[in-house]
C-alpha positions as CSV (number, residue, x, y, z in Angstrom):
1,M,156.2,141.4,144.5
2,S,156.5,143.6,147.5
3,L,157.0,142.6,151.1
4,Q,153.3,143.4,151.8
5,D,152.2,141.1,148.9
6,D,154.4,138.3,150.2
7,L,153.0,138.7,153.7
8,T,149.5,138.6,152.4
9,A,150.2,135.4,150.4
10,V,151.7,133.8,153.5
11,R,148.7,134.8,155.6
12,R,146.3,133.4,153.0
13,S,148.3,130.1,152.8
14,L,148.4,129.8,156.6
15,D,144.6,130.4,156.8
16,E,144.1,127.7,154.2
17,L,146.3,125.3,156.1
18,V,144.4,126.0,159.3
19,R,141.1,125.3,157.6
20,S,142.4,122.1,156.1
21,V,143.7,120.8,159.4
22,E,140.4,121.6,161.1
23,Q,138.5,119.7,158.4
24,L,140.9,116.8,158.8
25,E,140.3,116.7,162.5
26,K,136.5,116.7,162.0
27,D,136.8,113.9,159.4
28,V,138.9,111.8,161.8
29,A,136.6,112.4,164.7
30,R,133.6,111.4,162.6
31,Q,135.2,108.2,161.4
32,A,136.5,106.9,164.7
33,P,134.8,108.7,167.6
34,A,135.8,106.3,170.3
35,A,139.0,104.8,169.0
36,G,141.3,106.5,171.4
37,S,139.0,106.2,174.5
38,R,139.3,102.5,175.0
39,P,142.4,100.4,175.7
40,P,143.5,97.8,173.2
41,E,142.1,94.3,173.5
42,K,144.4,91.9,175.3
43,S,143.7,89.3,172.6
44,R,145.2,91.6,170.0
45,M,148.4,92.4,171.9
46,V,151.5,90.3,171.3
47,T,154.2,90.0,173.9
48,I,157.7,90.1,172.5
49,P,160.2,88.4,174.8
50,D,163.5,90.0,175.8
51,T,165.5,86.8,175.4
52,P,167.7,86.5,172.3
53,Y,166.4,84.7,169.3
54,D,167.7,81.2,168.5
55,N,170.6,81.6,166.0
56,A,169.1,78.7,163.9
57,L,166.4,81.1,162.8
58,W,169.0,83.0,160.8
59,T,170.6,80.0,159.0
60,D,170.7,80.4,155.2
61,T,169.4,84.0,155.3
62,D,170.7,86.9,153.3
63,D,171.7,90.2,154.9
64,E,169.3,92.8,153.5
65,G,171.1,94.9,151.0
66,L,174.3,93.0,151.2
67,G,173.4,89.8,149.4
68,A,174.2,86.2,150.4
69,R,176.9,85.6,153.0
70,D,178.9,83.2,150.8
71,R,179.0,85.5,147.7
72,R,180.5,88.9,147.1
73,A,178.3,91.9,146.6
74,P,178.3,93.3,143.0
């Protein structure tokens, strides 16, 4: 392939990408037209406190990927 052929292929792929993104934007706008225009409901919001969690919550837990605390990892 020549440089001109490569550029033509890239241009064609870019045009197809632009068309796909435009279609996706239209689909999203059609499915949820007002989703971004209103604030979230307060009843659905959860406040997470800044205070540390109680250490008792972590009793008898495994460290993810490391296994149980009282055993050696394989």
